[in-house]
N, CA, C and O of each residue as an XYZ file, in Angstrom:
520
protein
N       4.771    -17.789      0.741
C       3.830    -16.760      0.357
C       4.218    -15.435      1.012
O       4.777    -15.398      2.109
N       3.912    -14.382      0.323
C       4.214    -13.035      0.788
C       2.908    -12.355      1.208
O       2.108    -12.002      0.341
N       2.667    -12.159      2.512
C       1.386    -11.598      2.953
C       1.137    -10.165      2.489
O      -0.011     -9.787      2.253
N       2.191     -9.366      2.354
C       2.006     -7.985      1.897
C       1.601     -7.976      0.428
O       0.705     -7.228      0.036
N       2.249     -8.794     -0.379
C       1.891     -8.881     -1.797
C       0.467     -9.400     -1.952
O      -0.263     -8.934     -2.827
N       0.059    -10.352     -1.124
C      -1.316    -10.852     -1.181
C      -2.311     -9.739     -0.889
O      -3.330     -9.622     -1.570
N      -2.019     -8.916      0.126
C      -2.913     -7.809      0.463
C      -3.013     -6.815     -0.693
O      -4.106     -6.355     -1.022
N      -1.882     -6.483     -1.309
C      -1.878     -5.526     -2.407
C      -2.656     -6.043     -3.616
O      -3.401     -5.292     -4.245
N      -2.485     -7.319     -3.940
C      -3.199     -7.901     -5.074
C      -4.696     -7.972     -4.777
O      -5.514     -7.783     -5.677
N      -5.062     -8.246     -3.513
C      -6.477     -8.260     -3.147
C      -7.094     -6.873     -3.326
O      -8.230     -6.756     -3.785
N      -6.352     -5.825     -2.968
C      -6.840     -4.453     -3.150
C      -6.989     -4.137     -4.634
O      -7.993     -3.559     -5.050
N      -5.993     -4.516     -5.431
C      -6.039     -4.251     -6.875
C      -7.201     -4.989     -7.526
O      -7.930     -4.409     -8.331
N      -7.381     -6.274     -7.185
C      -8.467     -7.053     -7.773
C      -9.830     -6.516     -7.351
O     -10.758     -6.483     -8.159
N      -9.961     -6.098     -6.105
C     -11.233     -5.543     -5.635
C     -11.544     -4.230     -6.347
O     -12.702     -3.952     -6.659
N     -10.526     -3.431     -6.603
C     -10.728     -2.172     -7.328
C     -11.193     -2.452     -8.749
O     -12.110     -1.795     -9.241
N     -10.566     -3.424     -9.415
C     -10.934     -3.756    -10.790
C     -12.319     -4.385    -10.867
O     -13.010     -4.224    -11.874
N     -12.742     -5.103     -9.819
C     -14.045     -5.759     -9.802
C     -15.134     -4.875     -9.185
O     -16.264     -5.328     -9.005
N     -14.807     -3.626     -8.861
C     -15.741     -2.661     -8.259
C     -16.313     -3.148     -6.933
O     -17.483     -2.905     -6.635
N     -15.504     -3.828     -6.144
C     -15.917     -4.239     -4.797
C     -15.779     -3.050     -3.861
O     -15.023     -2.117     -4.133
N     -16.519     -3.089     -2.751
C     -16.464     -1.991     -1.801
C     -15.556     -2.287     -0.616
O     -14.955     -1.371     -0.055
N     -15.447     -3.576     -0.222
C     -14.696     -3.939      0.979
C     -13.809     -5.146      0.685
O     -14.202     -6.072     -0.023
N     -12.599     -5.108      1.250
C     -11.668     -6.237      1.196
C     -11.345     -6.618      2.633
O     -11.089     -5.746      3.463
N     -11.354     -7.905      2.930
C     -11.024     -8.389      4.269
C      -9.700     -9.154      4.176
O      -9.584    -10.129      3.434
N      -8.700     -8.693      4.945
C      -7.382     -9.335      4.960
C      -7.007     -9.665      6.399
O      -7.448     -8.973      7.317
N      -6.209    -10.696      6.620
C      -5.744    -10.995      7.985
C      -4.951     -9.823      8.554
O      -4.243     -9.132      7.822
N      -5.073     -9.604      9.854
C      -4.444     -8.457     10.502
C      -2.990     -8.720     10.834
O      -2.625     -9.818     11.258
N      -2.157     -7.699     10.639
C      -0.805     -7.637     11.186
C      -0.470     -6.156     11.340
O      -1.088     -5.310     10.694
N       0.495     -5.844     12.184
C       0.871     -4.448     12.402
C       1.414     -3.819     11.125
O       1.160     -2.648     10.844
N       2.160     -4.604     10.354
C       2.744     -4.101      9.114
C       1.646     -3.781      8.096
O       1.678     -2.734      7.450
N       0.677     -4.687      7.956
C      -0.426     -4.444      7.023
C      -1.254     -3.245      7.458
O      -1.721     -2.475      6.619
N      -1.437     -3.082      8.756
C      -2.181     -1.939      9.272
C      -1.449     -0.640      8.949
O      -2.082      0.341      8.561
N      -0.128     -0.618      9.103
C       0.661      0.579      8.795
C       0.621      0.886      7.296
O       0.528      2.050      6.904
N       0.692     -0.143      6.466
C       0.619      0.056      5.010
C      -0.760      0.576      4.620
O      -0.874      1.488      3.801
N      -1.812     -0.006      5.210
C      -3.168      0.433      4.905
C      -3.380      1.887      5.338
O      -4.059      2.642      4.641
N      -2.815      2.282      6.464
C      -2.917      3.665      6.923
C      -2.222      4.611      5.946
O      -2.723      5.700      5.664
N      -1.079      4.194      5.438
C      -0.347      4.991      4.451
C      -1.177      5.139      3.169
O      -1.262      6.232      2.608
N      -1.788      4.039      2.705
C      -2.622      4.089      1.503
C      -3.882      4.927      1.740
O      -4.366      5.587      0.821
N      -4.409      4.903      2.953
C      -5.572      5.724      3.302
C      -5.213      7.203      3.233
O      -5.983      8.005      2.704
N      -4.046      7.570      3.764
C      -3.603      8.964      3.742
C      -3.364      9.472      2.324
O      -3.521     10.662      2.051
N      -2.982      8.563      1.417
C      -2.709      8.961      0.032
C      -3.948      8.887     -0.860
O      -3.883      9.267     -2.029
N      -5.078      8.403     -0.330
C      -6.313      8.387     -1.101
C      -6.585      7.123     -1.871
O      -7.518      7.094     -2.674
N      -5.810      6.070     -1.662
C      -6.041      4.805     -2.358
C      -7.082      3.951     -1.648
O      -7.654      3.051     -2.263
N      -7.340      4.208     -0.378
C      -8.374      3.519      0.387
C      -9.316      4.553      0.985
O      -8.925      5.691      1.245
N     -10.580      4.138      1.202
C     -11.571      5.049      1.775
C     -11.663      4.913      3.289
O     -12.051      5.861      3.971
N     -11.311      3.740      3.825
C     -11.400      3.544      5.265
C     -10.763      2.241      5.705
O     -10.553      1.334      4.900
N     -10.455      2.158      7.000
C      -9.841      0.970      7.596
C     -10.581      0.663      8.891
O     -10.901      1.564      9.666
N     -10.848     -0.624      9.114
C     -11.471     -1.033     10.374
C     -10.856     -2.363     10.808
O     -10.737     -3.293     10.010
N     -10.464     -2.441     12.091
C      -9.950     -3.696     12.640
C     -11.118     -4.412     13.307
O     -11.757     -3.874     14.211
N     -11.387     -5.629     12.851
C     -12.497     -6.412     13.386
C     -12.015     -7.820     13.701
O     -10.867     -8.175     13.436
N     -12.922     -8.622     14.277
C     -12.617    -10.011     14.582
C     -13.597    -10.900     13.841
O     -14.809    -10.696     13.922
N     -13.080    -11.885     13.117
C     -13.919    -12.865     12.436
C     -13.441    -14.253     12.830
O     -12.273    -14.597     12.654
N     -14.361    -15.046     13.367
C     -14.072    -16.415     13.808
C     -12.908    -16.450     14.798
O     -12.106    -17.384     14.782
N     -12.816    -15.450     15.646
C     -11.795    -15.408     16.675
C     -10.448    -14.879     16.233
O      -9.522    -14.819     17.042
N     -10.304    -14.484     14.950
C      -9.037    -13.983     14.442
C      -9.194    -12.522     14.042
O     -10.223    -12.150     13.478
N      -8.197    -11.686     14.322
C      -8.281    -10.276     13.920
C      -8.099    -10.122     12.408
O      -7.245    -10.767     11.800
N      -8.920     -9.252     11.818
C      -8.838     -8.970     10.387
C      -8.919     -7.464     10.170
O      -9.389     -6.720     11.030
N      -8.457     -7.038      9.014
C      -8.588     -5.645      8.589
C      -9.655     -5.579      7.501
O      -9.581     -6.313      6.515
N     -10.639     -4.711      7.672
C     -11.620     -4.444      6.627
C     -11.200     -3.157      5.946
O     -11.195     -2.091      6.561
N     -10.849     -3.258      4.682
C     -10.385     -2.105      3.921
C     -11.487     -1.657      2.976
O     -11.944     -2.442      2.144
N     -11.918     -0.415      3.089
C     -12.933      0.145      2.197
C     -12.223      0.714      0.975
O     -11.308      1.530      1.090
N     -12.662      0.269     -0.186
C     -12.033      0.669     -1.445
C     -12.654      1.967     -1.944
O     -13.858      2.178     -1.798
N     -11.835      2.838     -2.533
C     -12.318      4.070     -3.137
C     -13.128      3.694     -4.371
O     -12.645      2.926     -5.203
N     -14.364      4.219     -4.516
C     -15.174      3.871     -5.683
C     -14.517      4.317     -6.983
O     -13.814      5.327     -7.025
N     -14.756      3.549     -8.043
C     -14.215      3.880     -9.354
C     -14.933      5.101     -9.914
O     -16.163      5.149     -9.894
N     -14.190      6.097    -10.417
C     -14.840      7.279    -10.983
C     -15.651      6.927    -12.231
O     -15.569      5.812    -12.746
N     -16.427      7.885    -12.700
C     -17.321      7.654    -13.841
C     -16.573      7.391    -15.140
O     -17.120      6.762    -16.046
N     -15.322      7.863    -15.249
C     -14.590      7.635    -16.489
C     -14.103      6.194    -16.626
O     -13.630      5.811    -17.696
N     -14.207      5.388    -15.569
C     -13.918      3.956    -15.665
C     -12.507      3.552    -15.313
O     -12.214      2.358    -15.266
N     -11.609      4.508    -15.060
C     -10.243      4.145    -14.704
C     -10.155      3.948    -13.197
O     -10.443      4.878    -12.443
N      -9.766      2.762    -12.740
C      -9.685      2.531    -11.297
C      -8.524      3.297    -10.678
O      -7.538      3.606    -11.347
N      -8.658      3.599     -9.390
C      -7.614      4.334     -8.665
C      -6.327      3.512     -8.601
O      -5.236      4.049     -8.792
N      -6.453      2.210     -8.332
C      -5.295      1.322     -8.263
C      -5.260      0.526     -9.564
O      -6.029     -0.420     -9.738
N      -4.374      0.906    -10.471
C      -4.290      0.199    -11.750
C      -3.041     -0.669    -11.834
O      -3.015     -1.655    -12.570
N      -2.013     -0.308    -11.087
C      -0.759     -1.061    -11.157
C      -0.108     -1.120     -9.778
O       0.045     -0.101     -9.105
N       0.271     -2.326     -9.370
C       0.980     -2.540     -8.111
C       2.210     -3.370     -8.429
O       2.111     -4.405     -9.089
N       3.374     -2.919     -7.961
C       4.605     -3.672     -8.202
C       5.354     -3.833     -6.892
O       5.753     -2.846     -6.275
N       5.543     -5.065     -6.469
C       6.280     -5.376     -5.242
C       7.762     -5.285     -5.571
O       8.228     -5.922     -6.515
N       8.504     -4.502     -4.802
C       9.934     -4.311     -5.068
C      10.766     -5.206     -4.164
O      11.510     -6.059     -4.648
N      10.645     -5.018     -2.859
C      11.407     -5.808     -1.901
C      10.590     -7.034     -1.532
O       9.466     -6.916     -1.044
N      11.151     -8.200     -1.763
C      10.451     -9.460     -1.520
C      11.161    -10.203     -0.390
O      12.272     -9.830     -0.014
N      10.538    -11.247      0.158
C      11.235    -12.023      1.193
C      12.546    -12.642      0.694
O      13.477    -12.843      1.475
N      12.616    -12.942     -0.603
C      13.837    -13.548     -1.144
C      14.893    -12.516     -1.518
O      16.069    -12.858     -1.636
N      14.493    -11.258     -1.706
C      15.430    -10.215     -2.121
C      15.005     -8.876     -1.529
O      13.960     -8.336     -1.890
N      15.801     -8.354     -0.641
C      15.521     -7.065     -0.013
C      16.188     -5.956     -0.815
O      17.341     -6.084     -1.227
N      15.458     -4.873     -1.032
C      15.966     -3.736     -1.795
C      15.861     -2.495     -0.909
O      14.791     -2.183     -0.385
N      16.972     -1.799     -0.751
C      17.023     -0.605      0.082
C      17.303      0.615     -0.783
O      18.056      0.539     -1.754
N      16.690      1.743     -0.424
C      16.898      2.987     -1.163
C      17.273      4.090     -0.194
O      16.805      4.134      0.944
N      18.122      4.972     -0.668
C      18.482      6.160      0.096
C      17.631      7.339     -0.357
O      16.839      7.216     -1.291
N      17.792      8.456      0.290
C      16.999      9.638     -0.052
C      17.302     10.081     -1.480
O      16.396     10.486     -2.209
N      18.555     10.009     -1.878
C      18.943     10.458     -3.220
C      18.518      9.483     -4.311
O      18.464      9.863     -5.481
N      18.216      8.242     -3.961
C      17.857      7.224     -4.952
C      16.369      7.215     -5.301
O      15.969      6.518     -6.233
N      15.547      7.964     -4.583
C      14.094      7.935     -4.794
C      13.720      8.780     -6.001
O      13.995      9.979     -6.048
N      13.089      8.135     -6.977
C      12.627      8.797     -8.189
C      11.102      8.819     -8.196
O      10.478      7.959     -7.575
N      10.484      9.787     -8.886
C       9.022      9.816     -8.963
C       8.485      8.571     -9.675
O       9.091      8.082    -10.627
N       7.349      8.068     -9.205
C       6.708      6.898     -9.795
C       5.643      7.372    -10.775
O       4.777      8.168    -10.412
N       5.700      6.897    -11.996
C       4.732      7.263    -13.038
C       4.609      8.787    -13.174
O       3.502      9.322    -13.235
N       5.740      9.470    -13.221
C       5.791     10.931    -13.345
C       4.989     11.640    -12.256
O       4.359     12.666    -12.512
N       5.014     11.092    -11.044
C       4.347     11.723     -9.918
C       2.915     11.263     -9.698
O       2.276     11.699     -8.740
N       2.385     10.382    -10.568
C       1.005      9.907    -10.408
C       0.908      8.727     -9.455
O      -0.188      8.386     -9.008
N       2.034      8.096     -9.135
C       2.053      6.963     -8.216
C       2.912      7.268     -7.008
O       3.487      8.350     -6.891
N       2.991      6.284     -6.096
C       3.816      6.469     -4.901
C       4.689      5.245     -4.688
O       4.358      4.139     -5.115
N       5.799      5.466     -4.023
C       6.687      4.407     -3.560
C       6.527      4.345     -2.052
O       6.679      5.357     -1.368
N       6.218      3.152     -1.525
C       6.035      2.987     -0.086
C       7.303      2.366      0.479
O       7.793      1.356     -0.026
N       7.834      2.986      1.540
C       9.124      2.615      2.105
C       8.974      2.336      3.590
O       8.263      3.051      4.295
N       9.649      1.288      4.063
C       9.718      0.993      5.488
C      10.981      1.652      6.027
O      12.094      1.242      5.697
N      10.802      2.677      6.861
C      11.923      3.457      7.380
C      11.993      3.321      8.899
O      11.075      2.777      9.512
N      13.063      3.806      9.507
C      13.107      3.829     10.973
C      12.009      4.697     11.599
O      11.703      4.545     12.781
N      11.418      5.600     10.818
C      10.340      6.450     11.319
C       8.963      5.885     10.979
O       7.955      6.566     11.168
N       8.907      4.648     10.479
C       7.643      4.003     10.149
C       7.480      3.819      8.650
O       8.414      4.034      7.876
N       6.271      3.416      8.251
C       5.963      3.233      6.834
C       5.634      4.601      6.250
O       4.693      5.261      6.692
N       6.416      5.028      5.250
C       6.255      6.353      4.651
C       6.199      6.240      3.136
O       6.652      5.251      2.559
N       5.639      7.261      2.500
C       5.716      7.359      1.044
C       7.048      7.998      0.670
O       7.775      8.491      1.532
N       7.360      7.983     -0.619
C       8.630      8.562     -1.054
C       8.700     10.060     -0.755
O       9.764     10.567     -0.399
N       7.585     10.771     -0.895
C       7.582     12.215     -0.625
C       7.798     12.505      0.854
O       8.542     13.418      1.213
N       7.141     11.722      1.714
C       7.309     11.902      3.153
C       8.733     11.552      3.581
O       9.314     12.232      4.427
N       9.298     10.488      2.994
C      10.660     10.073      3.342
C      11.676     11.130      2.918
O      12.647     11.378      3.632
N      11.458     11.755      1.762
C      12.355     12.824      1.334
C      12.272     14.012      2.280
O      13.283     14.635      2.602
N      11.057     14.319      2.723
C      10.871     15.436      3.654
C      11.541     15.144      4.991
O      12.131     16.038      5.597
N      11.455     13.888      5.458
C      12.068     13.478      6.723
C      13.557     13.174      6.576
O      14.259     13.009      7.573
N      14.040     13.098      5.335
C      15.444     12.793      5.023
C      15.872     11.417      5.561
O      16.919     11.288      6.196
N      15.046     10.395      5.299
C      15.378      9.031      5.687
C      15.188      8.102      4.496
O      14.339      8.336      3.636
N      15.981      7.060      4.461
C      15.844      6.006      3.478
C      15.369      4.743      4.165
O      15.092      4.750      5.365
N      15.274      3.666      3.415
C      14.840      2.413      4.025
C      14.587      1.359      2.980
O      15.099      1.431      1.863
N      13.781      0.366      3.359
C      13.467     -0.754      2.484
C      12.303     -0.369      1.584
O      11.228     -0.031      2.079
N      12.501     -0.416      0.269
C      11.450     -0.100     -0.693
C      10.485     -1.282     -0.764
O      10.855     -2.358     -1.233
N       9.261     -1.086     -0.305
C       8.295     -2.185     -0.267
C       7.602     -2.395     -1.599
O       7.653     -3.491     -2.158
N       6.951     -1.355     -2.118
C       6.217     -1.500     -3.378
C       5.909     -0.139     -3.959
O       6.012      0.885     -3.283
N       5.523     -0.146     -5.244
C       5.004      1.047     -5.891
C       3.550      0.793     -6.238
O       3.155     -0.339     -6.513
N       2.760      1.852     -6.223
C       1.343      1.741     -6.564
C       0.984      2.956     -7.395
O       1.392      4.075     -7.086
N       0.213      2.728     -8.456
C      -0.201      3.826     -9.340
C      -1.631      3.621     -9.778
O      -2.171      4.435    -10.527
């Protein structure tokens, strides 16, 4: 099982079902990804809590606008445990004509494609979200 893909699908399903909060098991990588999604406006808030003695992340979902289109409509995992995909600065293309983001694990941390281009670093392409 891929814990990052599970977290992303939980966020997508919660957005489609108009849920307000998603609870996922805690890890440093998931926390960094959630912080990146929070900065880009895909999440409303993050809280680290403990449930039954285990650390969890409570992710607050951005409410669906009145027009009915959810903020997170498509999530695509690029680099998987079975196949790692790396991108350089020159290889990064806009996602959905600029309406989505590519999240990359770089030596400077988890960054979006725009931040990575600004920092001039490449890395492992984790997923795209639109």
